[in-house]
C-alpha atoms as one frame of an Amber mdcrd trajectory, in Angstrom:
protein
  15.749   0.666 -28.656  14.042   2.535 -31.476  10.883   4.340 -30.459   8.203
   5.750 -32.726   7.202   9.203 -31.378   3.777   9.239 -29.781   1.182  11.942
 -30.196   1.720  14.745 -27.708  -0.877  15.280 -25.002  -0.995  16.448 -21.419
   0.531  14.200 -18.760  -1.645  12.793 -16.005   1.307  12.739 -13.639   1.200
  15.845 -11.416   3.897  18.439 -11.971   6.518  18.187  -9.206   6.522  20.967
  -6.628  10.253  20.641  -5.860  13.077  19.708  -8.247  16.252  19.908  -6.158
  19.116  17.540  -6.979  21.849  15.846  -4.976  25.204  16.945  -6.357  28.759
  15.664  -6.190  30.160  17.917  -3.468  29.409  20.681  -0.966  29.285  23.344
  -3.688  25.978  21.870  -4.871  24.207  22.556  -1.551  22.694  19.097  -1.406
  25.544  16.609  -1.605  25.811  12.901  -0.905  26.197  12.133   2.799  24.997
   8.783   4.161  22.148   9.278   6.622  21.447  12.880   5.627  18.410  12.243
   3.426  15.122  10.439   3.956  12.503   9.084   1.571   8.777   9.362   2.290
   6.915   6.870   0.109   3.612   5.156  -0.428   4.243   1.993  -2.415   0.589
   2.049  -3.530   1.574   5.073  -5.648   3.395   4.284  -8.930   6.139   6.843
  -8.278   6.621   5.588  -4.736   6.761   1.978  -5.920   9.400   2.825  -8.538
  11.558   4.584  -5.940  11.126   1.760  -3.416  12.309  -0.809  -5.978  15.273
   1.407  -6.876  16.159   1.863  -3.209  16.091  -1.903  -2.571  18.086  -2.830
  -5.675  20.804  -0.400  -4.591  20.779  -1.642  -0.978  20.351   1.805   0.591
  18.476   0.920   3.790  21.108   2.431   6.093  22.309   5.108   3.665  18.916
   6.720   3.014  16.143   5.630   5.427  12.566   5.258   4.201   9.349   6.294
   5.909   6.404   4.324   4.492   3.174   6.309   4.230  -0.410   5.010   4.165
  -1.793   3.889   0.824  -4.651   6.403   1.041  -3.712  10.017   1.928  -5.533
  11.366   4.977  -6.151  14.919   3.732  -9.203  15.859   1.619  -7.049  17.415
  -1.105  -5.075  14.195  -1.533  -2.049  14.974   0.621  -0.505  13.401   3.724
  -0.809  15.415   6.942   2.513  14.021   8.186   4.262  15.700   5.222   2.660
  19.127   5.766   5.471  20.407   8.081   8.076  19.527   5.440   6.153  21.356
   2.728   5.578  24.441   4.876   9.233  24.528   5.933  10.258  24.337   2.279
   7.824  26.915   0.855   6.175  29.560   3.028   2.391  29.056   3.094   2.616
  26.306   0.508  -0.892  26.183  -1.016  -0.969  22.716  -2.584  -1.406  19.217
  -1.167   1.477  17.606   0.718   1.881  14.665  -1.655   4.388  11.827  -1.833
   6.967  10.803  -2.917   9.322  13.143  -1.082  13.096  13.163  -0.680  13.862
  15.314   2.365  17.043  16.669   3.932  17.195  15.840   7.660  19.858  18.518
   8.191  17.598  21.364   7.114  14.188  19.777   7.618  13.245  20.731   4.061
  12.312  18.989   0.847  14.927  18.299  -1.800  12.676  16.798  -4.474   9.218
  15.432  -5.169  10.114  14.340  -8.723  10.390  10.545  -8.842  12.653  10.240
 -11.942  15.175  12.720 -10.488  15.112  10.965  -7.117  15.769   7.590  -8.752
  18.687   8.963 -10.757  20.249  10.662  -7.733  19.960   7.535  -5.573  21.759
   5.577  -8.268  24.425   8.118  -9.169  25.245   9.507  -5.720  24.734   6.477
  -3.473  24.657   3.412  -5.712  28.349   2.573  -5.661  29.801  -0.008  -8.031
  27.544  -3.002  -7.311  24.796  -2.137  -9.769  24.188   0.733 -12.154  20.522
   1.284 -12.930  21.474   4.081 -15.359  24.508   2.596 -17.118  26.664   4.788
 -19.272  25.259   5.124 -22.763  21.772   3.939 -21.800  20.156   7.241 -20.805
  18.418   7.833 -24.141  17.003   4.293 -24.111  15.751   4.671 -20.552  14.126
   7.995 -21.394  12.456   6.365 -24.408  11.029   3.635 -22.171   9.806   6.278
 -19.715   7.952   8.064 -22.516   6.468   4.841 -23.855   5.256   3.842 -20.388
   3.801   7.246 -19.538   2.195   8.038 -22.888   1.687   4.713 -24.629   0.635
   2.667 -21.592  -0.518   4.746 -18.624  -2.138   7.708 -20.364  -3.483   5.561
 -23.207  -5.037   3.111 -20.723  -6.610   5.971 -18.763  -8.169   7.437 -21.903
  -9.292   4.030 -23.162 -11.193   3.469 -19.928 -12.499   7.009 -19.492 -16.225
   7.012 -18.727 -16.579  10.516 -20.167 -14.651   9.955 -23.380 -16.162   9.569
 -26.821 -16.157   6.009 -28.261 -13.785   7.034 -31.062 -11.363   8.561 -28.572
 -11.457   5.467 -26.374 -10.868   3.199 -29.386  -7.938   5.338 -30.526  -6.401
   5.226 -27.059  -6.851   1.452 -26.852  -5.173   1.075 -30.242  -2.215   3.145
 -29.002  -1.974   1.009 -25.861  -2.035  -2.243 -27.844   0.470  -0.884 -30.376
   2.865   0.038 -27.555   2.485  -3.353 -25.876   2.974  -5.084 -29.232   6.191
  -3.183 -29.919   7.530  -4.046 -26.461   6.452  -7.681 -26.875   8.457  -7.983
 -30.078  11.424  -6.164 -28.563  11.440  -8.367 -25.433  11.405 -11.680 -27.293
  14.465 -13.649 -26.181  15.547 -10.998 -23.652  15.727 -11.367 -19.873  15.677
  -7.615 -19.253  14.491  -4.726 -21.358  17.605  -2.947 -22.639  20.678  -4.592
 -21.075  21.807  -7.980 -19.749  21.019  -6.883 -16.196  18.307  -4.873 -14.485
  18.193  -1.160 -15.300  15.810   1.679 -14.517  13.962   0.811 -17.741  12.860
  -2.465 -16.135  11.618  -0.664 -13.028   9.644   1.805 -15.119   8.070  -0.841
 -17.334   7.304  -3.324 -14.552   5.420  -0.732 -12.502   3.445   0.261 -15.608
   2.418  -3.381 -16.083   1.409  -3.581 -12.415  -0.749  -0.476 -12.838  -2.232
  -1.769 -16.071  -3.441  -4.995 -14.441  -4.354  -3.749 -10.962  -5.838  -0.339
 -11.808  -6.545   0.428 -15.464  -8.217  -2.871 -16.398 -11.031  -2.001 -13.965
 -12.303   0.527 -16.518 -11.874  -1.534 -19.682 -14.232  -4.081 -21.171 -13.423
  -7.780 -21.027 -12.478  -7.928 -24.719  -9.914  -5.156 -24.291  -8.373  -6.840
 -21.256  -8.110 -10.134 -23.136  -6.252  -8.337 -25.947  -3.927  -6.755 -23.385
  -3.332 -10.161 -21.793  -2.429 -11.605 -25.205   1.220 -10.577 -24.841   2.745
 -13.660 -23.211   6.341 -12.451 -23.322   5.505  -9.263 -21.419   3.456 -10.949
 -18.719   6.076 -13.689 -18.265   8.586 -10.847 -17.795   6.266  -9.239 -15.218
   5.956 -12.533 -13.311   9.715 -13.040 -13.361  10.448  -9.620 -11.892   7.665
  -9.980  -9.319   9.590 -12.957  -7.936  12.609 -10.691  -7.308  12.521  -9.451
  -3.670  13.302  -5.857  -4.667  10.222  -5.825  -6.916   7.602  -8.150  -5.455
   8.604  -7.389  -1.887   7.136  -3.884  -2.270   3.939  -4.919  -4.033   1.057
  -3.717  -1.843  -1.925  -5.071  -3.765  -4.462  -4.185  -1.081  -3.037  -0.674
  -0.829  -3.145  -0.169  -4.605  -6.793  -1.211  -4.652  -7.746   1.067  -1.738
  -5.854   4.004  -3.252  -7.541   3.454  -6.610 -11.056   3.322  -5.170 -10.386
   6.389  -3.020  -9.197   8.456  -6.008 -11.254   7.146  -8.905 -14.946   7.840
  -9.398 -15.280   6.318 -12.865 -17.446   3.391 -13.858 -16.205  -0.139 -13.323
 -16.246  -2.174 -16.539 -16.387  -5.895 -17.292 -12.604  -6.026 -17.417 -12.521
  -5.744 -13.633 -13.285  -9.466 -13.451 -10.504 -10.468 -15.878  -7.307 -10.540
 -13.853  -4.222 -11.003 -16.035  -1.730 -12.135 -13.371  -2.075 -13.574  -9.895
   0.415 -11.070  -8.520   0.162 -12.325  -4.933   1.132 -15.835  -6.016   4.235
 -14.647  -7.879   5.416 -11.805  -5.635   8.502 -12.465  -3.520   8.117 -11.897
   0.206
């Protein structure tokens, strides 16, 4: 996939507090042992949803157990009180919020990583086996390109386009970037079942979650005309419906939790686009 570079700007995704990796053997400190690690996820969070889909596609229920967290964190600073012991064991007097997602080491009682892309790659490479490769050889640059397009051209652009405090010109520019990104992906996806290969890869997980967020969260702050223009990409939304019917995708779709998390975190103005739902996710999601 060829990607036109996007204008650089700050990411709205929080910087990870821990960036440990699972290595190949004991020399790496953290190495792959079934049952050693645990995931702590809220599937109402985009990063948690991406990891949950990855975990299910790879069939890791017994290899790496998952603890599901509430959609809305119970601490004022946005963290989960149940994760506080892990954070304090991993960094003395840790000052920040105890946020998810977390990959923890049950042997040490400490955190390995809070960085969703690293966690997804390590689950695939260290525990995935031969059944399915979500990061196939030779596809890393394409997957990274999709990650950038989703973060910058969809998620950040949609946030800026719906920002109540932004200038009209800035919102229009952001909406144009969002529509340009969706248009490029619409053209690319024509005639394809999956985004970059003939089977599901991490690129599909990344893009599908971005489409979920676009319809369930970001459209609440856009006007009806903008949402109609976003909806006018039939190939992309047919793709989103198709993946929602896959148990590993739709089975983790917590629509009520996403809504509660959004309203708990966001204090912006609701726009006319809130009434223009693009997909009936509940009707298409596999259970």
